[in-house]
N, C-alpha and C positions, 0 to 999 in steps of 0.2 A: 626765690633765689636763696641758697644756703650760704652762710658766711661762717668762717672760723673767727672766733673772738680772741684777740691777743691779750697779753698780760696787762697792757695799759689801755684796753678797750678798743684797739684798732680792729678793723674788719677786713677780711680777705675772702673774696668769693671762692666757693668750693663747688666744683661741677658746673653744669650748664643750667640756665634758668628753665623752670618748668612752666609751660603755658597753661594757665588755668581755664582753658576752653573759652576765653573771652567773656567770662561770667561775672565780672565786676566783684572781686573778692572784698568782703567787708570785715572779716576777722579771721585770725588764724590762731589755733590752739595746739600745743604739743601734748601728746599722751604721756603721762608721767611713768607708765609701766611698759610701754612698747615703743618701737622705733617708727612712730606714726605721727603725722600731722593731720589736722582737720581744718578745712577752710570753708567758710560759708560763701555761697555765690548767690547773692540776692536776685540777680537778673534771671537766674534759672530756677529760683525757689528751691534750691538744693544746697547740699554741702558735698565736698569731695574728700575722700580718704586718700592720703598720700603716704607711701612708705619711703624710707631713706636708708641707705647703707652707711657703713662706717666712714666712707669718703664723702658723704653728704649728698650723693646723687639721689634725686627724687624720682619716684615712679607712681603712676596712678593706680589705685586699687579699686576704687568704687566711686561712682557719682550717685548720690542718694537724695530723692525728693524729701523735703522737710517742711512743706507748707508755704503759703504765699507770703513773700517778703521775709524769709528766714534771714536773720541778721546777727545772731549770736549763738555761741555753742560753748558748753562746759563739759569737761571730762571728770568722772569720779576719780579721786586720787588713788583708790585701792581696787575697786570692783570694775569689771568690764562693762561699764555703762557710760552713756553720755546723754546730754540733754540739749535741746535747742528751743529757741523762741522765734516765732514768726510774727513780724510787726503788723503786716496788713491783715493777717488771718486772726491774730490775737490768741495764739495757742502755745502751749508748752508741750513738747513731745519728748518721750523717753525712748532710748535705743539700747539694745544689747549688742555687745561686741563679740564676735566669734573669734576665739583665741587662735584657732587653726588658720583661718583665712584672712583675719583682720577686717572682714566685712561686717557691716552693721545691719540690724533688723529692727524695725519699729515695734515697740512694746505697748505704748499707750499714747493718747493724745487728749488734751483737756484744755479748757479755757484758762487763759493766763492774765486776763485783764485787757484794758484798752491800749493798744499800741505798745506792747512789750518791746524793749530795745536791748536788754542785756540779761544774761543768766550767768550765775557763778555758783560753784560748789564750795562750801567751806573746807578748810584744810583737814578737818577730821572726817569728812565724808558723811556727816550726819544731817546737814541742812542744805537747802537750795535757796538762793536769793534771786529775785527778779525785780527789775524796775520797769514801770510802765510810763511812757511819756504822755499818753492821752489822759489817763486817770491820775497821773502824778502820784504814784504810790510805790513804796518799797514793800515787797511781800516776802514772807519767810515760809518755806515748805519743809516738812519732815520727809526724809528719804526712806528710813527704815532699811530692811534687808533687800529691797528691790523686787519683792514678790508682789507689791502693790504699787500703783502710781503714786507720785509725790502728793502729799496732803498739805494743802495750804492751811496754816494755823494762825497767822497774824498778818496784818498789813498796816502800814504807816503812811500818813499823808506827807508829801514832800512839797517844798516851795519851788517855784520856778519850773523849769523844764528839765527833768532829770535826763542824763545822757550816759553816765558811766558809774560803775560801782566796783569796789574791790574789797578783798578780805585780807586781813593780816596773816602772816605765815608764822607757824611755830607757836610754842608755848610762851606764856608771859615771862619775860626775862627777869632774872634776879636783880639786875640793875638797869636803869634806863640810860641809853647812850644817845648823844646827838646824832641825827641822821638828816636826810634831805628829802624834799618833795619837789617833783618836777612837773611843770604844767606846760602843755602845748596849746598855743592859740592859733586857730585856723586862719582867720582873715589876715592877721599881721605876720603869719609865718614865723612865729617865735617860739623858742623853748626857754622857759625861765626856771631857775632853781632857787629854792629857799631853804634855810636851815631850820630844823625843828628842835626846839629846846627839850632836852631829855627829861627835865624835871616836871614840867607841867603840860607838855605837848603843844605849847604855843609855837607859832611860826614866826621866825625872825624876832623872837622876844616880844611879840605883840599878839593880841588876840585876832587881828585881821591883817591881811596884806592886800594892798592895791595891786591888782594884776595888770601888767603892761599889755598893750596890744588889745585885740578885739576877739570876741567869741572863743573863750577857752573851751576846749572840747574834750580833753582827757587829762587825767592826773595819775601819777605813779609814785610810789615810795622806793627809795633805794634798798 
């Protein structure tokens, strides 16, 4: 469903809901350069390419296979490229976007580790980051100009069971300002917000915050 966002954060539906073929969508990503959305459909081992017009009406462009258990997708901020990870298959796939048709074609497929669950591209379009739940690692990949597959150049061990990763947006600011972090907890059905101290990055003026509820599953910055 497409929504218009009001000045105070209110949401108003735009157009009719688009049925995603009953494929259990697990993530949705907007293309920063085109009027296109991409949604992974883990039940179909595929992702769908959706176009939308100025009124927010959605239309299906392509349903594309992307490996067993595909669960996360990232779009290059400048180039017509996108990347997916497939949890059950353990692969990282690269795709090229046809600017005329907006359809995608697979360029490469390579091992990504044990049970990869998310992929992101940094804001400069230079690096790819993946997290693997099975091997509990964060990996960094060099992207280059796209003529070669992503090259894994480092990996870091993570504690616990990694679930989500995010990248900061924009250049380092001249001055730090207070902002907020928001956490959603799955089992308790809560969203909690915390203030970030602009001087040292601590949350609520302390090094650690006791999260309410159970099973925190995702985190975002304002």
